[in-house]
DRENDO-1510 file (C-alpha; in Angstrom, 1 decimal, always signed):
<recs>
REC; n; res; u; v; w
REC; 1; MET; -7.9; -3.9; -8.4 .
REC; 2; TYR; -6.9; -1.2; -5.9 .
REC; 3; ALA; -3.8; -1.8; -3.7 .
REC; 4; LEU; -3.8; +0.4; -0.6 .
REC; 5; ASP; -0.5; +1.7; +0.6 .
REC; 6; THR; +0.2; +2.1; +4.3 .
REC; 7; SER; -0.6; +5.8; +4.6 .
REC; 8; THR; -4.0; +5.2; +3.0 .
REC; 9; VAL; -4.9; +2.5; +5.6 .
REC; 10; VAL; -3.7; +4.8; +8.4 .
REC; 11; ASP; -5.9; +7.6; +6.9 .
REC; 12; TYR; -8.8; +5.2; +6.8 .
REC; 13; LEU; -8.3; +4.1; +10.5 .
REC; 14; ARG; -8.0; +7.8; +11.6 .
REC; 15; GLY; -11.0; +9.0; +9.6 .
REC; 16; ARG; -8.9; +11.4; +7.5 .
REC; 17; GLY; -9.8; +12.7; +4.1 .
REC; 18; ARG; -12.4; +10.8; +2.0 .
REC; 19; VAL; -10.6; +7.4; +2.3 .
REC; 20; ALA; -13.4; +5.7; +4.3 .
REC; 21; GLU; -16.0; +6.9; +1.8 .
REC; 22; ARG; -14.1; +5.7; -1.2 .
REC; 23; LEU; -13.3; +2.4; +0.5 .
REC; 24; LEU; -17.0; +1.8; +1.4 .
REC; 25; ASP; -18.0; +2.6; -2.2 .
REC; 26; THR; -15.5; +0.0; -3.7 .
REC; 27; PRO; -16.4; -3.7; -3.7 .
REC; 28; SER; -14.1; -5.5; -1.2 .
REC; 29; ARG; -13.0; -8.0; -3.8 .
REC; 30; GLU; -11.4; -5.1; -5.7 .
REC; 31; VAL; -9.4; -3.9; -2.7 .
REC; 32; ALA; -6.1; -5.3; -1.6 .
REC; 33; ILE; -3.0; -4.7; +0.5 .
REC; 34; SER; +0.4; -6.1; +0.0 .
REC; 35; THR; +2.2; -8.2; +2.6 .
REC; 36; ILE; +4.6; -5.3; +2.9 .
REC; 37; VAL; +1.8; -2.9; +3.9 .
REC; 38; LEU; +0.6; -5.6; +6.4 .
REC; 39; TYR; +4.2; -5.7; +7.8 .
REC; 40; GLU; +4.3; -1.9; +8.2 .
REC; 41; LEU; +0.9; -1.8; +9.9 .
REC; 42; GLU; +1.7; -4.6; +12.2 .
REC; 43; LEU; +5.0; -3.0; +13.1 .
REC; 44; GLY; +3.2; +0.3; +13.8 .
REC; 45; ALA; +0.7; -1.5; +16.0 .
REC; 46; GLU; +3.5; -3.3; +17.9 .
REC; 47; LYS; +5.6; -0.3; +18.5 .
REC; 48; GLY; +2.7; +2.0; +19.2 .
REC; 49; GLY; +1.0; -0.3; +21.7 .
REC; 50; ALA; -2.2; -0.5; +19.7 .
REC; 51; THR; -5.4; -0.7; +21.7 .
REC; 52; ALA; -7.6; -3.7; +21.5 .
REC; 53; GLU; -10.0; -1.7; +19.5 .
REC; 54; ARG; -7.3; -0.7; +17.0 .
REC; 55; ARG; -6.2; -4.3; +16.7 .
REC; 56; ALA; -9.7; -5.4; +16.0 .
REC; 57; GLU; -10.0; -2.7; +13.3 .
REC; 58; LEU; -6.8; -3.9; +11.6 .
REC; 59; ASP; -7.8; -7.6; +11.9 .
REC; 60; GLU; -11.2; -6.8; +10.4 .
REC; 61; LEU; -9.6; -4.9; +7.5 .
REC; 62; PHE; -7.1; -7.8; +6.9 .
REC; 63; GLN; -10.1; -10.3; +6.7 .
REC; 64; THR; -12.0; -8.0; +4.3 .
REC; 65; VAL; -9.4; -7.2; +1.7 .
REC; 66; THR; -7.3; -9.4; -0.6 .
REC; 67; LEU; -3.7; -10.0; +0.7 .
REC; 68; LEU; -1.1; -9.7; -2.1 .
REC; 69; PRO; +2.0; -11.8; -1.3 .
REC; 70; PHE; +5.5; -10.7; -2.2 .
REC; 71; GLY; +7.0; -13.4; -4.4 .
REC; 72; GLU; +9.2; -13.8; -7.5 .
REC; 73; PRO; +7.3; -11.4; -9.9 .
REC; 74; GLU; +7.2; -8.7; -7.2 .
REC; 75; ALA; +10.9; -9.2; -6.4 .
REC; 76; LYS; +11.9; -8.8; -10.0 .
REC; 77; ALA; +9.7; -5.7; -10.4 .
REC; 78; ALA; +11.3; -4.2; -7.3 .
REC; 79; ALA; +14.8; -4.8; -8.6 .
REC; 80; ARG; +13.9; -3.0; -11.9 .
REC; 81; ILE; +12.2; -0.1; -10.1 .
REC; 82; ARG; +15.1; +0.4; -7.7 .
REC; 83; ALA; +17.7; +0.2; -10.4 .
REC; 84; ASP; +15.8; +2.7; -12.6 .
REC; 85; LEU; +15.2; +5.2; -9.8 .
REC; 86; GLU; +18.8; +5.0; -8.6 .
REC; 87; SER; +20.1; +5.5; -12.1 .
REC; 88; ARG; +17.9; +8.7; -12.4 .
REC; 89; GLY; +18.9; +9.9; -8.9 .
REC; 90; LEU; +15.3; +9.7; -7.7 .
REC; 91; PRO; +15.3; +7.0; -5.1 .
REC; 92; ILE; +12.3; +6.3; -2.9 .
REC; 93; GLY; +12.1; +4.4; +0.4 .
REC; 94; PRO; +12.9; +0.7; +0.4 .
REC; 95; TYR; +9.5; -0.4; +1.5 .
REC; 96; ASP; +7.8; +1.9; -1.0 .
REC; 97; VAL; +9.8; +0.2; -3.7 .
REC; 98; LEU; +8.4; -3.1; -2.6 .
REC; 99; ILE; +4.8; -1.8; -2.3 .
REC; 100; ALA; +5.1; -0.2; -5.8 .
REC; 101; ALA; +6.5; -3.4; -7.2 .
REC; 102; THR; +3.6; -5.4; -5.8 .
REC; 103; ALA; +1.1; -3.1; -7.4 .
REC; 104; LEU; +2.9; -3.1; -10.8 .
REC; 105; ALA; +3.4; -6.9; -10.8 .
REC; 106; ARG; -0.4; -7.4; -10.1 .
REC; 107; GLY; -1.6; -4.7; -12.5 .
REC; 108; ALA; -3.2; -2.9; -9.6 .
REC; 109; ILE; -3.8; +0.8; -9.1 .
REC; 110; LEU; -1.8; +2.0; -6.0 .
REC; 111; VAL; -4.0; +4.1; -3.7 .
REC; 112; THR; -1.7; +6.6; -1.9 .
REC; 113; HIS; -1.6; +10.2; -0.6 .
REC; 114; ASN; +2.1; +10.0; -1.2 .
REC; 115; THR; +1.8; +10.7; -5.0 .
REC; 116; GLU; +4.9; +12.8; -5.2 .
REC; 117; GLU; +7.2; +9.9; -4.3 .
REC; 118; PHE; +5.3; +7.1; -6.0 .
REC; 119; SER; +4.9; +9.1; -9.3 .
REC; 120; ARG; +8.6; +8.5; -9.9 .
REC; 121; VAL; +7.9; +4.8; -10.6 .
REC; 122; ALA; +7.5; +4.3; -14.3 .
REC; 123; GLY; +4.2; +2.7; -15.3 .
REC; 124; LEU; +2.7; +2.8; -11.8 .
REC; 125; ARG; -1.0; +3.8; -11.8 .
REC; 126; LEU; -1.9; +6.0; -8.9 .
REC; 127; GLU; -5.1; +7.3; -7.2 .
REC; 128; ASP; -5.3; +9.5; -4.1 .
REC; 129; TRP; -8.4; +8.8; -2.1 .
REC; 130; TYR; -7.6; +11.4; +0.5 .
</recs>
């Protein structure tokens, strides 16, 4: 399973890189977003005054992909990730910790263009579709 991070979804919506091509080549049952990514996208839409067209694109995407909830396994993974990164002096953003934890807990490959930051997370598999 591929878990898309927020920047990957934004790249898809804006037609940047090869994200749309890769997404269209991947069966929808193998593509997911975490509820943390959902939150970030919804927040961006609210703050940015998303057009009706952009809202429709987001809603269509949300209906097409699998939604990965953030529950107990993800919370435990996030705590381990944050503690490890802080102990090594390599923290990442708080939402990125939660997104990484969701991918790790689900055994998913995180799709991100932000590989520099996410590569700090031990055991997290990454792909850059940009």
